[in-house]
C-alpha positions as CSV (number, residue, x, y, z in Angstrom):
1,M,49.8,-106.3,5.7
2,K,49.8,-103.1,7.7
3,N,50.3,-100.9,4.7
4,N,48.8,-102.9,1.9
5,R,45.9,-101.7,-0.2
6,L,43.3,-103.7,1.7
7,I,44.2,-102.0,5.0
8,Q,44.3,-98.6,3.4
9,L,40.8,-99.2,2.0
10,L,39.4,-100.4,5.3
11,K,40.9,-97.3,7.1
12,S,39.1,-95.1,4.6
13,L,35.7,-96.4,5.6
14,T,33.6,-94.4,8.1
15,P,32.1,-96.3,11.1
16,S,28.7,-96.6,9.4
17,E,30.3,-97.7,6.1
18,F,32.4,-100.3,8.0
19,K,29.2,-101.7,9.5
20,Q,27.6,-101.8,6.0
21,F,30.7,-103.5,4.6
22,K,30.4,-106.3,7.1
23,E,26.8,-106.9,5.8
24,F,28.1,-106.7,2.2
25,V,30.9,-109.3,2.9
26,N,28.4,-111.6,4.6
27,S,25.8,-111.3,1.8
28,P,25.7,-114.5,-0.4
29,F,24.6,-112.2,-3.3
30,Y,28.1,-110.7,-3.3
31,N,30.3,-113.3,-1.6
32,K,30.2,-117.0,-1.0
33,N,33.7,-117.5,0.1
34,K,33.7,-118.3,3.9
35,N,37.5,-117.6,4.1
36,V,36.9,-114.1,3.0
37,I,34.3,-113.6,5.7
38,S,36.8,-115.1,8.3
39,L,39.5,-112.7,7.2
40,F,37.2,-109.7,7.5
41,D,36.0,-111.0,11.0
42,Y,39.7,-111.1,12.0
43,L,40.6,-107.7,10.7
44,K,37.5,-105.9,12.1
45,N,39.0,-106.2,15.6
46,F,41.7,-103.7,14.6
47,Y,39.5,-101.1,13.0
48,P,40.0,-98.1,12.6
49,D,43.8,-97.6,12.9
50,F,45.0,-101.2,12.4
51,K,48.1,-100.5,14.4
52,N,48.2,-103.8,16.4
53,E,51.1,-106.1,15.8
54,K,48.7,-108.8,14.9
55,V,47.7,-107.0,11.7
56,N,50.2,-109.3,10.1
57,D,50.0,-112.0,7.4
58,E,51.2,-114.9,9.6
59,F,48.9,-114.0,12.5
60,A,46.0,-113.8,10.0
61,F,46.9,-117.1,8.4
62,R,47.0,-118.9,11.8
63,K,43.6,-117.5,12.7
64,L,42.1,-118.7,9.4
65,F,43.9,-122.0,9.1
66,P,44.9,-123.2,12.6
67,G,47.5,-126.0,12.5
68,E,48.4,-125.5,8.8
69,K,51.8,-124.5,7.6
70,Y,52.0,-120.8,6.6
71,D,51.3,-120.4,2.9
72,Y,51.7,-116.8,1.7
73,F,50.0,-117.4,-1.7
74,K,46.9,-119.0,-0.1
75,L,46.4,-116.0,2.1
76,K,47.2,-113.6,-0.7
77,N,44.3,-114.9,-2.8
78,I,41.9,-114.3,0.1
79,I,43.3,-110.8,0.7
80,S,42.8,-110.1,-3.0
81,D,39.2,-111.3,-2.9
82,L,38.4,-109.2,0.1
83,L,40.0,-106.2,-1.5
84,M,37.9,-106.7,-4.7
85,L,34.8,-106.8,-2.5
86,G,35.9,-103.6,-0.9
87,K,36.2,-101.9,-4.3
88,E,32.8,-103.2,-5.3
89,F,31.3,-101.9,-2.0
90,I,32.7,-98.4,-2.6
91,G,31.2,-98.4,-6.1
92,A,27.8,-99.7,-4.8
93,V,27.7,-97.1,-1.9
94,H,28.5,-94.3,-4.4
95,F,25.9,-95.6,-6.9
96,L,23.2,-95.9,-4.1
97,G,23.9,-92.4,-3.0
98,D,23.8,-90.9,-6.5
99,E,20.2,-90.3,-7.3
100,D,20.9,-88.9,-10.8
101,M,22.9,-92.0,-11.8
102,K,20.2,-94.3,-10.5
103,T,17.5,-92.4,-12.4
104,K,19.6,-92.6,-15.6
105,V,20.2,-96.3,-15.3
106,L,16.5,-97.0,-14.5
107,L,15.2,-94.9,-17.4
108,E,17.5,-96.8,-19.8
109,Q,16.5,-100.2,-18.4
110,Y,12.7,-99.3,-18.4
111,R,13.1,-98.3,-22.0
112,I,15.1,-101.4,-23.0
113,R,12.6,-103.7,-21.2
114,S,9.6,-101.9,-22.7
115,L,8.3,-101.0,-19.2
116,D,6.6,-97.9,-20.7
117,T,4.4,-96.9,-17.8
118,M,7.3,-97.0,-15.3
119,H,9.5,-95.1,-17.8
120,E,6.9,-92.3,-18.2
121,Q,6.2,-92.0,-14.5
122,L,9.9,-91.8,-13.6
123,Y,10.6,-89.4,-16.4
124,R,7.8,-87.0,-15.3
125,A,8.8,-87.3,-11.6
126,S,12.5,-86.7,-12.4
127,L,11.8,-83.6,-14.5
128,K,9.5,-82.2,-11.8
129,K,12.2,-82.8,-9.1
130,L,14.8,-81.1,-11.2
131,D,12.6,-78.1,-11.8
132,D,11.5,-77.8,-8.2
133,S,15.2,-77.6,-7.0
134,G,15.3,-74.0,-8.3
135,I,19.0,-74.2,-9.1
136,R,20.0,-73.3,-12.7
137,D,23.6,-74.2,-12.9
138,E,25.5,-76.2,-15.6
139,F,24.4,-79.5,-14.1
140,Y,20.7,-78.5,-14.4
141,F,21.2,-78.1,-18.2
142,Q,23.3,-81.2,-18.4
143,K,20.4,-83.2,-16.9
144,L,17.9,-81.5,-19.2
145,F,20.1,-82.5,-22.1
146,Y,20.2,-86.1,-20.9
147,Y,16.4,-86.2,-20.4
148,S,15.7,-84.8,-23.8
149,E,18.1,-87.4,-25.3
150,E,16.5,-90.2,-23.3
151,L,13.0,-89.1,-24.4
152,K,14.1,-89.0,-28.1
153,S,15.4,-92.6,-27.7
154,Y,12.1,-93.6,-26.1
155,Y,9.9,-92.1,-28.8
156,S,12.0,-93.1,-31.9
157,P,11.0,-96.7,-32.2
158,K,7.3,-95.8,-31.4
159,H,7.0,-92.7,-33.6
160,P,9.8,-92.7,-36.2
161,N,10.6,-89.5,-38.1
162,S,8.9,-87.3,-35.5
163,N,9.7,-85.2,-32.4
164,F,12.4,-83.3,-34.1
165,D,12.0,-80.5,-31.6
166,L,13.9,-82.8,-29.1
167,F,17.0,-82.4,-31.2
168,Q,16.8,-78.7,-30.9
169,D,16.2,-79.0,-27.1
170,Q,19.3,-81.2,-26.8
171,L,21.4,-78.6,-28.7
172,N,20.0,-75.7,-26.6
173,Y,20.7,-77.4,-23.3
174,F,24.1,-78.6,-24.4
175,V,25.1,-75.0,-25.4
176,K,24.0,-73.6,-22.1
177,Y,25.8,-76.4,-20.2
178,S,29.0,-75.8,-22.2
179,I,28.9,-72.0,-21.9
180,I,28.6,-72.1,-18.1
181,K,31.3,-74.8,-17.8
182,M,33.7,-72.8,-19.9
183,L,32.9,-69.5,-18.1
184,R,33.6,-71.3,-14.8
185,L,37.0,-72.5,-16.1
186,Y,37.9,-69.1,-17.5
187,N,37.2,-67.3,-14.3
188,T,39.2,-69.8,-12.3
189,M,42.1,-69.5,-14.7
190,L,42.0,-65.7,-14.6
191,H,42.0,-65.8,-10.8
192,E,45.0,-68.2,-10.7
193,N,46.8,-66.1,-13.2
194,K,46.4,-63.0,-11.0
195,Q,47.3,-64.9,-7.8
196,N,50.1,-67.2,-9.0
197,N,51.3,-65.6,-12.2
198,Y,50.5,-68.7,-14.3
199,E,49.8,-68.2,-17.9
200,F,46.8,-70.2,-19.4
201,D,45.7,-70.6,-23.0
202,L,42.0,-69.5,-22.8
203,K,40.8,-71.3,-25.9
204,M,37.6,-69.8,-27.5
205,F,37.4,-67.0,-24.9
206,D,36.6,-64.3,-27.3
207,E,34.1,-66.4,-29.2
208,V,32.3,-67.4,-26.0
209,F,32.1,-63.8,-24.8
210,H,30.9,-62.6,-28.2
211,Y,28.2,-65.3,-28.1
212,I,27.0,-64.2,-24.6
213,E,27.0,-60.5,-25.5
214,N,24.7,-61.3,-28.5
215,N,22.6,-63.9,-26.7
216,K,22.3,-62.6,-23.1
217,D,19.8,-64.9,-21.4
218,E,18.6,-63.1,-18.3
219,S,16.7,-66.3,-17.3
220,N,20.0,-68.0,-16.8
221,P,21.5,-66.2,-13.7
222,T,24.4,-68.6,-13.4
223,M,25.7,-67.8,-16.8
224,I,25.3,-64.0,-16.2
225,M,27.0,-64.3,-12.8
226,Y,30.1,-65.9,-14.3
227,Y,30.1,-63.4,-17.2
228,Y,30.2,-60.5,-14.7
229,I,32.8,-62.2,-12.6
230,I,35.1,-62.5,-15.6
231,L,34.5,-58.8,-16.5
232,L,35.3,-58.0,-12.8
233,E,38.5,-60.0,-13.0
234,K,39.6,-58.5,-16.3
235,E,38.6,-54.9,-15.9
236,N,38.6,-54.3,-12.1
237,D,35.7,-51.9,-12.5
238,E,33.5,-51.6,-9.4
239,K,30.3,-51.2,-11.5
240,Y,30.5,-55.0,-12.1
241,F,30.9,-55.5,-8.4
242,F,27.6,-53.8,-7.7
243,Q,25.9,-55.5,-10.7
244,L,27.0,-58.9,-9.3
245,K,25.7,-57.9,-5.9
246,R,22.3,-57.1,-7.2
247,L,22.1,-60.2,-9.4
248,F,23.2,-62.4,-6.5
249,E,20.6,-61.1,-4.1
250,T,17.8,-61.3,-6.7
251,H,18.6,-64.9,-7.7
252,Y,20.2,-66.3,-4.5
253,N,18.1,-69.4,-4.4
254,E,18.9,-70.3,-8.0
255,F,22.6,-70.7,-7.4
256,S,24.3,-73.9,-6.2
257,H,26.4,-74.0,-3.1
258,F,29.5,-74.1,-5.2
259,D,28.4,-71.1,-7.2
260,K,27.7,-69.1,-4.0
261,Y,31.2,-70.0,-2.8
262,M,32.7,-68.8,-6.1
263,Y,30.7,-65.5,-5.9
264,Y,32.1,-64.7,-2.5
265,L,35.6,-65.7,-3.5
266,H,35.7,-63.4,-6.5
267,M,33.8,-60.5,-4.8
268,S,36.3,-60.8,-1.9
269,G,39.1,-60.9,-4.5
270,F,38.0,-57.6,-6.0
271,C,37.9,-55.9,-2.5
272,A,41.5,-57.3,-1.9
273,D,42.6,-55.8,-5.3
274,V,41.2,-52.4,-4.3
275,F,43.2,-52.5,-1.1
276,N,46.4,-54.1,-2.5
277,N,46.6,-52.5,-5.9
278,K,44.9,-49.2,-5.5
279,C,45.8,-48.4,-1.9
280,R,42.1,-47.7,-1.1
281,T,40.4,-48.6,2.1
282,D,36.9,-47.7,1.1
283,F,36.0,-51.4,0.4
284,T,37.5,-52.9,3.6
285,T,34.1,-52.8,5.4
286,E,32.4,-54.2,2.3
287,H,35.1,-56.9,2.3
288,F,34.3,-57.9,5.9
289,H,30.5,-57.9,5.3
290,L,31.1,-60.4,2.5
291,S,32.9,-62.7,4.8
292,K,30.3,-62.3,7.5
293,E,27.4,-62.9,5.1
294,N,29.2,-65.9,3.6
295,F,29.7,-67.3,7.1
296,E,26.1,-66.7,8.2
297,R,24.7,-68.3,5.0
298,G,26.8,-71.4,5.5
299,T,28.6,-71.1,2.2
300,I,32.0,-70.1,3.5
301,K,33.6,-73.5,3.0
302,L,33.6,-76.5,0.6
303,G,34.4,-79.6,2.6
304,K,37.9,-79.1,4.0
305,I,38.7,-75.4,4.3
306,L,41.7,-74.2,2.3
307,Y,44.3,-72.6,4.6
308,L,44.6,-69.6,2.2
309,D,40.9,-68.9,2.5
310,F,41.1,-69.3,6.3
311,L,44.0,-66.8,6.5
312,N,42.1,-64.3,4.3
313,H,38.9,-64.4,6.3
314,V,40.9,-63.6,9.5
315,K,42.9,-60.8,7.9
316,I,39.7,-59.3,6.4
317,A,38.1,-59.1,9.9
318,V,41.2,-57.9,11.7
319,R,41.7,-55.2,9.2
320,V,38.5,-53.5,10.4
321,D,39.1,-54.4,14.1
322,E,36.6,-57.3,14.2
323,Y,38.8,-59.4,16.5
324,E,35.9,-61.2,18.2
325,W,34.5,-62.3,14.8
326,A,37.9,-63.4,13.6
327,E,38.5,-65.6,16.8
328,M,35.0,-67.1,16.6
329,Y,35.7,-68.0,12.9
330,M,39.0,-69.6,13.8
331,E,37.6,-71.6,16.7
332,Q,34.7,-72.9,14.5
333,F,36.8,-73.9,11.5
334,K,40.3,-74.7,12.7
335,N,39.6,-78.5,12.7
336,L,38.7,-78.3,9.0
337,L,42.2,-77.3,8.1
338,S,44.4,-80.0,6.8
339,D,46.8,-81.5,9.4
340,E,49.8,-80.3,7.2
341,H,48.8,-76.6,7.5
342,R,46.8,-76.3,10.7
343,Q,49.5,-75.2,13.2
344,N,51.3,-72.8,10.8
345,T,48.0,-71.2,9.8
346,L,46.9,-70.7,13.5
347,N,50.4,-69.3,14.3
348,F,50.0,-66.8,11.5
349,C,46.5,-65.8,12.4
350,Y,47.1,-65.4,16.1
351,G,50.4,-63.6,15.3
352,Y,48.5,-61.2,13.1
353,I,45.8,-60.5,15.7
354,N,48.4,-59.9,18.4
355,Y,50.3,-57.6,16.1
356,K,47.2,-55.5,15.3
357,K,46.4,-55.4,19.0
358,G,49.9,-54.1,19.8
359,N,51.1,-57.3,21.6
360,L,54.4,-57.2,19.6
361,E,56.5,-59.7,21.5
362,K,53.7,-62.3,21.4
363,A,53.2,-61.5,17.7
364,L,57.0,-62.0,17.1
365,D,56.9,-65.4,18.8
366,L,53.9,-66.7,16.8
367,L,54.9,-65.3,13.4
368,S,58.4,-66.8,13.8
369,R,56.8,-70.2,14.0
370,A,54.6,-69.7,10.9
371,N,56.4,-71.6,8.1
372,F,54.7,-72.0,4.7
373,S,55.9,-73.3,1.3
374,N,53.5,-71.0,-0.6
375,F,55.4,-67.9,-1.7
376,I,52.4,-65.6,-1.2
377,I,52.1,-66.4,2.5
378,K,55.9,-66.5,2.9
379,V,56.0,-62.9,1.7
380,Q,53.3,-61.9,4.1
381,V,55.1,-63.5,7.1
382,K,58.3,-61.7,6.2
383,I,56.4,-58.3,5.9
384,L,54.8,-58.8,9.3
385,L,58.0,-59.9,11.0
386,L,59.8,-56.8,9.6
387,H,57.0,-54.6,10.9
388,V,57.3,-56.1,14.3
389,Y,61.1,-55.7,14.4
390,Y,60.8,-52.1,13.3
391,E,58.1,-51.2,15.8
392,L,59.9,-52.9,18.7
393,G,63.1,-50.9,17.8
394,Y,65.0,-54.1,17.0
395,Y,66.8,-52.4,14.2
396,E,69.6,-54.9,13.8
397,Q,67.1,-57.7,13.3
398,A,65.1,-55.5,10.9
399,L,68.2,-54.8,8.8
400,A,69.0,-58.5,8.6
401,M,65.4,-59.3,7.6
402,I,65.6,-56.6,4.9
403,D,68.7,-58.3,3.5
404,T,67.2,-61.8,3.5
405,F,63.9,-60.5,2.2
406,R,65.5,-58.7,-0.7
407,H,67.4,-61.9,-1.7
408,Y,64.2,-63.9,-1.5
409,I,62.1,-61.7,-3.7
410,Q,64.9,-61.7,-6.3
411,R,64.9,-65.5,-6.4
412,E,61.1,-66.1,-6.3
413,K,60.0,-66.7,-9.9
414,G,56.3,-66.7,-9.0
415,L,56.3,-63.0,-8.1
416,L,55.1,-60.5,-10.8
417,D,57.8,-58.1,-11.7
418,D,55.7,-55.1,-10.7
419,Y,55.2,-56.6,-7.2
420,R,58.9,-57.3,-7.0
421,Q,59.7,-53.7,-7.8
422,S,57.2,-52.5,-5.2
423,F,58.6,-54.7,-2.5
424,N,62.2,-53.6,-3.3
425,E,61.1,-49.9,-2.9
426,Y,59.3,-50.8,0.3
427,L,62.5,-52.4,1.7
428,R,64.6,-49.5,0.7
429,I,62.3,-47.0,2.4
430,I,62.2,-49.0,5.7
431,N,66.0,-48.9,5.6
432,E,65.8,-45.1,5.3
433,L,63.3,-45.0,8.2
434,I,65.7,-47.0,10.4
435,K,68.5,-44.5,9.5
436,I,66.3,-41.6,10.6
437,G,65.6,-43.3,13.9
438,I,69.3,-44.1,14.6
439,R,71.5,-41.4,13.4
440,I,70.0,-38.4,11.6
441,D,69.7,-35.0,13.3
442,E,66.4,-33.1,13.4
443,K,67.1,-31.0,10.4
444,G,68.1,-34.0,8.3
445,K,65.0,-35.9,9.5
446,T,62.7,-33.2,8.0
447,I,64.5,-33.3,4.7
448,I,64.5,-37.1,4.4
449,K,60.9,-37.3,5.7
450,N,59.6,-35.1,2.9
451,K,61.6,-37.1,0.4
452,I,60.3,-40.4,1.7
453,K,56.7,-39.2,1.5
454,K,57.1,-38.7,-2.3
455,E,58.9,-42.0,-2.7
456,I,56.0,-43.8,-0.9
457,E,53.5,-42.2,-3.3
458,N,55.5,-43.6,-6.2
459,I,55.3,-47.2,-5.0
460,K,52.9,-48.8,-7.5
461,Y,51.2,-51.4,-5.2
462,N,50.0,-51.6,-1.7
463,Q,50.3,-55.4,-1.6
464,F,49.5,-56.6,1.9
465,G,49.2,-53.0,3.1
466,I,52.9,-52.0,2.7
467,K,52.2,-48.4,1.4
468,L,49.6,-47.7,4.2
469,W,52.0,-49.0,6.8
470,L,54.9,-46.8,5.5
471,I,52.6,-43.7,5.4
472,E,51.6,-44.4,9.0
473,K,55.3,-44.8,10.2
474,V,56.3,-41.6,8.5
475,K,53.5,-39.8,10.3
476,E,54.7,-41.2,13.6
477,L,58.2,-39.7,13.1
478,K,58.7,-36.7,15.5
């Protein structure tokens, strides 16, 4: 019984839900089987982990039917009944918490039952509540579409062949809903293509963009925001960055929590591109202010925090020496990381902070214990470890790391070819720097140093700061 579906369902209930489920099981409206109540009363003693050895079929049977011979099938039927009640409870809790669903069902039922006054009151109240929310995302237009559809159904039997304008309303709302939904999908796909080198089939992309360009609805800030985000992703032009910034500040209260999260994600992504792909540092402060503002406005997370987001916010802050803010952020959100990634993420973040502060031995220890399956983070860990080895003068370890790193980037299929080439050039130049430090005379150093400067300039990308680090290391050569 310990790992069956009933126990898994009971484990998933919060303490308040578990208390409500007890009332649900004991309600004669939902359940009249006393054996089901007895089984729940037995199992409730082992909530929430159900690790006791008595969470067992035979123990439960003896409790429910003292003195009877154990009958697996008799107990199995009661377990199935309690599991079914659990499923109905989860559905009921979800329904009771979903105001939109309740409104939809009630409007339909009032209409079917000819409760006209109640229908009209609820319709007006729901429409006012929707309008008062201020948010104008795709769900806003989806609800307007439904309300206009419901109103048409309400009027049709009363006034046939009339209210044709409601058909037009339905189409208008549906188009706005669809456009925002598609733009949201397009921008996510473009982002993932850039991050993970995955090719998508962006169906109707040109048609949708053509439609928006010819029907720009300035009263629909969510649509315009995603339109600009896609232009920013595709063209990497900073003019869209600042247009987005103005739009966001002007219409802040009209965006949903999710859309605010996406705004910060893509604006931050642009700043990262400026740093990684153009080797520019003029957006690093802007980058940090986006994280800080995102944090202060409470839109920095969606439920559980993604470890990639967590890492990025720390790196962004540390890049501009905002160590105190980075550590405050980590302390506040570390418990929202999934158990699978928490320790590795913290090892990486504290390792990076110690590296930037110059605590190289501590950084080496922490980064050596940061193990990730994601190739993007694996590459970053290898880069940081290589930097630490070099700066500590551990040249043998650095050369070994260069060799394993080179083999890794050749094998990793997720890497873009341009990035692969930049990493190979980076590794070759570090190898040259180590040679200078070990066995080149002063005259030879000068010649090689000038040669290396030109080679660094020719590296296409500054992914994870590799070009800037190489420039710094060449300057340090005496």
